[in-house]
N, C-alpha and C positions, 0 to 999 in steps of 0.2 A: 606763568605762561608755559605751555608745553615746549619741550626742546625742539620738536619738529617745526614749530612756528617761528624759530629764530634763524637768522642767517648764520651758517657755520663759520663764516669768515669774520663777520663784524659783530655777531651776537646781538643783532638788532632785529626788531619784528619784520616779518615778511609782509609788506603792504602793497607791493606793485607786482604786475604780471607782464612779462615781456612776450608779446605775440610773435616777435621775430624768431626767438629761440625757444619759446614755449616753456619758460621757467618762472618761478616765483622769486622776487627780489626784495631786498631791503632798500631804503632810500640811498644808502651809500653806494651799493652796487648799481642802482639806476643812474646815479650821477657820474659813475666812473666807467666801468666796463661796458655798460649798455647805453651809453649816451648816443642819441640819434635813433635808437630803436623805437618801435611802436609799443608804448607802455600805457597800461590802463590799471585802474584800481582792481584789487582782487574781487571785491563784491560785484563790480560791473562785469568782469569776465565770467564769474560764476553764474550770474543771472543769464548771460548770453548762452553759456554752454548748457545750463539747465533748460533754457527755452528750446535749444536745438536737440536736447536728448530724446524727446518723443519721436522726432523725425528720424534720428539715428536708430533708435530702437525699432521703429516701424520698418526702416530700410533693412535692418538686420533680420527682422522676422520675415520680411518678404523674401530676402535672399535665402534664409533658412528653409522657408516653404518651397522656394524654387529648387534649392539643392535637394530637399527631401523628395520632391516629385522626380527630379532627375535621378536620384539614387534608386528610387523605386522602379523607374523605367529602366535604368541600367541593370538592376537585378533581374527584372523580367526578361530583358534582352539576353543577359548571360544565361539564365535558365533555359530560355527558348533556344539559344544557340547550342547548348549542351544536349538538350532533348532532341533537337533536330539532327545533331551529329550522331547521337546514338541510334535514332530511328533510321538515318541514312545508312549507317554501317550495317544495321540489320537487313535493310532492303538490299544493299549491295552484296552482302554475304549470301543472302537467299538467292539472288539472281545468279551469282557466280556458282553456287551449288547446283542450281537448275541447269546452267550452261554446262557445267562439268558432267552432270547426269546425262544431258543430251549428247555430249561428245562420247561419254562412255557407252551409251546405247548405240550410237553410230559405230563406235569401234567394235562392239560385240557383233553387230550385224555384218560389218565388213569381214571380220575374222570368220564368222560363221559361213558367209558366202564363199570365202576362200576354202574353208574346210569342205563344204559341200561340193564345190567344183573339183577340188583335189580328189575326193572320194569317188566321184562319178567317173572322171577321166582315168584315174589311176586304176579303178576296178576293171574298166574296159581294157586297158593296156595290159594289166596283169593276166587277165583271162586269155588274151591273145598269146601272151608269153607262155602260159602253161600249155595251151594247145600245141604250140610250135615245139615245145620241149618234148611233149608226149609223142608227137608224130615223128620227131627225130629219133627218139628212143626206139620206137617200133621199127623204123626204117633201119636203124643200126643192127637190131637183132635179125631182121630179115636178111640183111646183107651178109651178116656173119654165117647164117645157116646156108645161104646159097653158096657161099665161098667154100663150104665143106663138100660140095658135090664133086665126085671124081670126074676128070676129063679124059679118061682112058679111051673109052669107046661109047658108042651111043647106047648100048644096052645097059651098061653100068650107070650112065647119067640118068636115064629114064627110071631105072629101078630105085636109085637113091632119092630122086625127086618125088616118086610116088610114095616112098617111105616117109619123107618129110611131111607130105600132105596127110598121110595117115596118122602121124603123131601130133596133129593139131597146129601146124605152122602155117595153115592156109591163110589166116588173117594177115600175117606179116607179108606174105607173098601178094595178097590182094592189095595191101597198102602200098607195097613197092610198085606194083603195076599201076595203081592209081596215081602215084606220085610221078611215075615216068610218063604217064599219059598227060597229066596236067602241067607238068614242068615244076621244077624246084626253084622258084624265084625267092628273093628275100622276103621276110615277113613284113607286116604293115609298119610304116614309119611313124614318127611322133605326130600328134595332131597338129594341124596347121595353125591353130590359135587356141591358147589357153585363156578362157574368158576371165578367170579370176586374176590374171596378171594385170588387168586394167584397174584393179582396186587401188594400187598406189597412186595412180594418176588422179583418181577421184578424191582420195584423202589429201593429196598435195593441193588440189584445187580448193578444198575446204580450208586447209591451213592458210593458203594465200588470202582467201576472202576474209577469214577471221582476223589475220594479221592486219590487212588493210582497214577493216572495220574498226579494230581496236585503235589503230593509229589515228584514223579520222575522228573517232569519238573523243580520243584523248586531246587532240588539238582543239576540238570544239570546246571541250571541258576547260582547257587552259586558256582559251581565247580571251580577248579584251571584253570587259563588261561582265565577266563571270561572277565576281564578287558582288558587283552592284546588283545584278539580277538576283543573286542569292539573297542579298539583304532585302531587296524588294519583295521577294517571295516570303522571307521571314516576316516582313512587315505585314503582308496580307494574312499570313497564318496567325500572327499576333492579334490582328483585328478580329479574326474569326474565333480564336480560342479564348483570349483574355480581354477582349474589348479594350485594347490599349488606347488611352485617350490622346496620345501624342502622334497620331497619324490621321490624315484626312482622306485616306484612300477608300472612301465609301462609294459604292455603286448604287445604293438605294436611291429611289426617286425623291425621298424626303429625309431630312435629318434635322435634329434640334439646333436652333441657332446658338444656344449656349455652348454647344460642343465646339464651335468655331471661334468663339470669343477668346479662348485661351491663346489663339494664334494672332490676336488682333494687333494691327500695326497702324500707327498714326501716320497718315499721309498729309503732308503739308505741301501745297502748291508752290512751285519755285517761280517767283516773278521774273527771274533772269531768263527763263525759257519761254515765257508767254508771248504769243504772237501779238502784234500791235492792235489787232481787232478783238482781243479778249480783255475783258475787264475782270479783275480779281476782287473778291470780297474777303479781305483778310487772307488767310491761307487755306480756306475751306471751300469757298464758292467761286465760280467763274461763269461769265456770261459773254456771249458774242454780241458785239455792238457794231453799229454802222460807221461811227467816226473813229479814226485811229487814235490810240492813246500814245502819248509822248513818253515811251519808256526809255531809259538810258541804254546806250549801246552795250551789247553783250554778245560774245562769240557763241553762246549757247542758245540764243533766241531764235525761234522759228521765224522764217521770213516768207514762206510761201504757203504755209498751212496753218489754220487756226487751231493750234495745238499748244499744250502746256504739259510739263512733266512734274512729277512729285520730287521732293527733295530726298537725298539719300540714295543709296544703291543697294539692291538686294542680291546676295550671292550665296546664301546658305539657308537651310532650315525652311520653315513654312510661315507664310505671311497671309493675313486676311484683312481686307478692308471692304467698306461698303460705299456705294455711290447712289445718291438720290437724283433721279431724272426729273427735273422740274419742268422743262419745256424743250420742244424741238428735237432735231436729230442729233444724237450724241453717240460717240464711241468711247469705250474705256477698255484698257488692257495694260500691256507692258511694252517697253521699248528698250533696246540695247543702249547702254550708257554712252558708247562712242559713236552712235549714229549721227550723221551730219544734219544739223537743222537747216542747212541751206539747200537740201535736196529739192528738186522741182516738185510741183504739186502731185503729179501722177505717181512719182516714186517715193515721195516723202510722207504720204498720208499713213496713218496708223493702220496696220494690217495689209498694206499694199506692197510690202517688201519682206525680205527674209529676216529683218532685224526687229520685227514687231508683230504682235497679234492682238486681236481685240474682239469684244462683243459690241455689235452695233444695234441701235434702235433707230429705224428709219421712218417712224410714224405709222407703219403698218405691221411690222413684226420684227423679231429679233433674228440676227444672223451672226455668224462668227467669220472672221477674216484672218487669213494668213498667207503671206507671199503672193498677194494678188488674187487669191481664190476665195470665193464666198460659199458658205454652207448655211442655207436658211434653216431656221429652227421653228418648230410648230407651236411653241409655247405662247400663251397670251402675255399682254403687257404687265409688267410689274414695275412700279415706280422705284423700288429699292432693289438694287442688284448687289449681290455679294461676290467678291473676287477672291479666290484662294490660290496663291502661288506656292506650289510645292517644288522648290528649286532643286532639292536633292533628288527628287523623283522625276524631274524634267516634265512637269505637268502644270497646266493652268486650267482652273475650273471656274465656271460662272454659275451663280445660283440666283433664283428669284426668292426674295425674302418677304414672307407674309406671315404676320401674327406669330412670330417666334419660330416659324418653320422655314427650312431651306429646301427648295425644289431645284434639283440639278437641271440646268439648261444644257450645258455641254462641257465635257472634260476633254481638253486637248492634250494628247500624248501620243508619241510614236508607238506603233505596234511593235511587239517583240518579234524578231525573226523566228520562223519555224526551223525545225531541224534541217530541212532541205534547203534553207536559205531564203525561201519565199516569205513575203510579208503577209500579214493576216488579212488585209483588206485591199487587194490589188484592184478591185473593180470600183472603188470609191475614189474619185480624183482628189477630193480634199484630204482624205486619210492618207492617200499615197503621197501627197505633198508633205503632210506631217511626217510620214515615215522617212522621207528622204532629206528633209531640211529642218524639222522642228528641233532636233537635238542640238543643231548648231547655234540656235538662239541662246542656249544655256552655256555657251562658251564665253559669254559676256556677263558682266553685272547688269542687272535689269532695273528699270525705273518705272513706277506707275505712270501711265500716260493717258491723256484725254484729248479727244478730237471733237470739236463742236462744229458740225457740218452746216446746219441751217442758220440763217441770220438771226433767228430768235432762240437759238439753243442756249440752255441754261442748266447747270448741274451744280451739285455741291457734294463734298465728302460727307457721307452719312454719319449721324451720331451713333455712338456705341454705348453700351451700358456702363454706368458708373462703377459697377463692381469690377470691371476689368481695367480701370484707370492705372492701377499700379503695374499691371502687366504691360499696358501701353507704354508707360514711361520707361520701362526696362527695355522695350523692343524698338524704341523710336530712334531717330537719326543720330543722337550723340554717340551711338555705337560706332559710327564712322568718323568721329571726331568733330561733328558739327555742333555748334552752339545755337540752341533755339533762339529765335528772335522774339521781340516783344509782341508781334502779331499773334503768337501762339496763345497768349493769354487773353486776347481781346475777343469778346463774344461776337458772333456773326449776326448780321441783321436778319430779321424775320423775312424769309423768302417764301413767296406764295406762287402756286402754279397758276398759269394763265392758259387754259386749254385753247388750242388753235386748230381750226379745221376739224373739229370733232375728235381730236386726239384724246384718248382716255387717260389724261394726265392728272395725277392726284396732288393735292397740296401737301407740303412738308415743311418742317421747320428745322432750325439748326440743331 
């Protein structure tokens, strides 16, 4: 017998397995130190663990696949962030260079304006200065010559003066006479205004405007939501550039259903929230009935509205589920976890308050509701409705599901503020309501919610492909510590549509 098969203490064969401490034992150890523990034969424990091994390996493979997809997505995100940062640096550097070139051009123009103004006014002033100096020089010479005329008698005075005129001093005398006739006042003073001296005021105004604009843009750049908006922008760029499969921010009118199934989330109806006039079929189907059902007392049960919530709460990531409209008027959407189920009918209904929103089928058409406002939709009836909650993106989208295709009915999301602070759709009352209140809905954990309005209303949680069951199990409510009940494994009864009043309702199964 191999040494590994013997007890190191008693040198006896290892024949028992202790599940309490997960060790192999001999009969002596089992009777002494491990008395009272859960002991089984080695062959029985091996058979059990061998039976569980495929499940463990499958779970490991699923987790490895999930981690592989997450790693690939993280690598794409890292590469995208780096490339976006490089591109943004290049754009910013280019814009700063253009701004600097604009300022340099403005500086050259202002300095040229100062130079031109200086040359014009200075040339005029210097010309006046030269003329005044020349005139003063001539007058000085004329005065000197006249001072040499003797004053003895009139004959001598006139003879000397005639001699001066004969020797070419007549111009000085004429200039002196002209000066005496016109008067010798001071020369022209400085100009009243130097136009180029206003340049500093203009440059100061530009500096102040530039400083204020820089401060304003910097505050806006550092304001709340910057990183979130940046990540949302990166997400949209990733959709466009790499077709990232982990984002649902698609604006096309149609998209393949398989794309959304990786976000599939199991919705199980919570019987502790169901109104007494709602009959549940397992955890997937619900129908409104005329006779009240004697449910046990529950603080989370709706008392004034025929509503029911899904189990679990959603507070991160992306979730997708489908609803089959079997009959009647129904509404489906999400509701805040802490919303009081005792609210009166007018304020407690799905979509009639700030704590919930929904898609409604009223027998004639679809419409979306939020905070008491309704927005009709032009789309025709679809018995299968897909609901995609993008919690991180603060968005909720409704789709019509037909033959593996998803047609977008409406995507609810607040508009981004423009640079001026105005919102994108101020003329649409419903969008304005979303802009002002929809983000507040995502400050709570959300639950799938359903409202059966008419007395014959009937719906069920739609079936999803078997290929995404492993994904569903990983994304279902045990994530919040909930232990699934036995009803999860029970098949639902076959539910058939009963069109009423000509409603185009189609049959569907579980």
